N, C-alpha and C positions, 0 to 999 in steps of 0.2 A: 104879374110878378109873384113868384113863390117865396116861401119863407127860407128857401135854400140860398137865396141871393142876399141874405142879410148877414152882416158881420157885426157882432156885438163887441164893443171895445171895453176892456176892463183894465187890469193892473199889469198885464204882460208887457214885454218890450214892444216898441212901435213896429219893429220889423216883423213880428209875428202877425200883426194885423195887415201889414203891407202884403205879406205872402198870401194871406187869406183872400185879400181883394184880387190879387193877380190870379190866384187859382180859380176864383169864381169866373173871371173873364175868360181864362183859358178853357174852362169847361163849357163855354158857349153862352154865358149870360150876356144880355145886352145892357142890363142895368144891375148895379150892386148898391145896396143901401147900407151905409155905415151908421150904427146907432151907438150912442153913449150918453151917460148921465153923470152929473156931479163932477168930480175931479178928473174923470176920464175924458172929458170933452176936449181938452187940449191935446191929449194923446190921439184922439180920433182925427182931429184937424191935421196933426203931424202925419198920421198914416195916410190920409187922403193926399196931402201935398207930396209926400215921398212917392206914393204910387203914381201920381200924375206926372211929376217932374222927372223921375228916374226910369220907371218901368213901363208905364202906359201913357205915352205922350199923346196918343190919339183920343184919349178920353176927356170928357168935360163934365163939369158939375151941372147937373140938370135941376137941382133944387136943394135948398137948405131949409129945414123946419126946426124952429126952436120952441121950447115949451117948458112947462113946470109940472112935475108930478108930486102928488102928496104921498109921503111915505109915513106910515104909522110905526113907531118904535115904542120901546118901553118908556121913553122920555116924552112921548106925546107925538103930535103930528109935525112933520118936517117937510119943507118944500125943497125939492131937488130939481135942478135945471136939467133939461134934456136937449139933445140935438140929433137930427137925422140928416145925413148928407147923401144925396143920390148922385152916384157917378154913372155916366152913360157913355156909350161909344159914339 
């Protein structure tokens, strides 16, 4: 798997990420990884579900990885939750 098959979810509307996932599969990818952290996790889950239920009904979830990253800011160290969802054909 290359880094091209990764969709990073941030603050944009859910449909932007759905289109990114669909585009990756249309470009011939067998697997697409959706990554998010913090408050974007729920948006990532929404993007995966909309992709699977509306556009890519032949895909399935191959794996979900959750974790915690330490972020260092001016206020000190902060723990941020992360999620990785692997969609495959």
